[in-house]
N, C-alpha and C positions, 0 to 999 in steps of 0.2 A: 522961122526956121532957117532962113538964109543967114541971119546973123549968128545963129548957133553953129552952123557949118563953117562960117568964116573964122569964128573963134577956134574951133577944133583944128582946122587946117593951119591956122597961125601957130598953134601950139606944136603941131607936128613939124612945121617948117623951122620953128625955133629949136627943136631938137637937132635938126640937121645943122643949123648954124653953130651950135655949141658942141657938135660932134657926139650926140647921144643917139643910140638906136631908138627910134620912136616906139617900137613895140615893147622893148625892155622898159623904157621910161613909163609908158602908159600902164603896163602890167603892174609895176611897182607902185605907182601913184594910186591907181584904183584900189590896190590892196591896203593902202594907208589911210584913205579918206574915212572920216568919221562924221557923224551928224553934228557933233558938238565942237568941231574945230573952229578956232578963231581965225581972223583974217591973216595974222602973221604966220600961223602954221600953214595955211593954204598957200601963201606967197612963197614959202620955202619949197613948195612942190613944183613951182614953175620951172621950166627947163634950165634957165640960166642959174638960178639959185640952187636948184637941185644938183647941177653939175659941180658948182663950187663947193657944196657940202660933201661931195664925194672925193674931192681932191685932197 
């Protein structure tokens, strides 16, 4: 459980670093997740790549 929390908080902090609103990012990403996504698709949802795809 502690590892899961660390990952979650790291993602939220990453949003701050790349100047994304964590709540907006999380809301959008959770709406896009699918059971059959491959690793590359998931990687595109991480804050840094997500921000680059929006620019």
